C-alpha positions, 0 to 999 in steps of 0.5 A, a space after each residue: 087203719 084202712 079198709 077196701 070195699 068193692 063197688 061197681 066203680 072199682 075198689 074203694 079204700 078208706 083210711 080213718 082214725 077212731 073218729 074220722 075218715 082221713 082219706 078215701 078213693 077208688 084205689 087199692 093203693 092205701 099208700 097213695 091215699 095216705 100220702 094225701 093226708 095232711 102230715 099232722 094227721 097221718 099218725 092218727 090213722 096208724 094209732 087208731 084202736 077203734 074201727 067205729 068210724 071205719 065201719 060206719 064209712 064202709 056201711 055208708 059207701 055200700 049204702 051209697 051204691 044201693 041208692 042212699 046217696 046222702 049216706 056219705 054225708 053222715 060220716 065225719 071227715 077230718 082234713 087239714 089245710 088253710 082256712 079257705 080250703 077247710 071251709 070250702 070242703 065243709 061247703 062242698 059237703 052241703 051240695 046235695 046228691 043229684 045236684 051239681 055246681 060249677 066251680 064259680 057257683 061253688 066259689 060263691 057258696 064259700 063266700 068268695 065269688 072271685 075264688 073259682 080257682 081256689 075252689 077248684 084247688 080245694 076239689 083237687 086237694 080233697 083227700 076224702 072223695 065221696 065223703 066230700 063230694 068233689 065229683 059234684 063240681 063241674 065246669 061252667 060249660 057243663 063239661 066234667 072238669 077233672 077228677 083224681 080217679 078219672 072222668 069215667 068214675 066221675 061220670 058214673 057217680 053223677 049219672 047214678 045220682 040223677 
């Protein structure tokens, strides 16, 4: 199941099963978001009978935009990939609002200081934007790097959290 909420940065869509956010981002295109979900998890979104976590996620997004920047971290997320990437997503959820880390610092937090490219790949493959805050990772030179939903939104999120 999915829902879209209006935010100052544009429409934000969430796809969830009964217990977890599976994908989310600043788009109304739920098909594009669904494509980001690991194939083993896609059926979970279609068969969900309970909107509990979806309601929790919508509330957290609205709370985020009202200034409770930690609200998204309370929502359960489920993503599948290899062991490093799944660990990296868990680590990313621990980056505090208002803080940013470089890709190198992020790699070090995952336990592998030489894995800056793998850490960047974890950001790029993150299906659950905002709930897994890849917007908080920047380049070593202080520039923003990339962001699936555009640098204007990344800049807005980082500015809002400061």
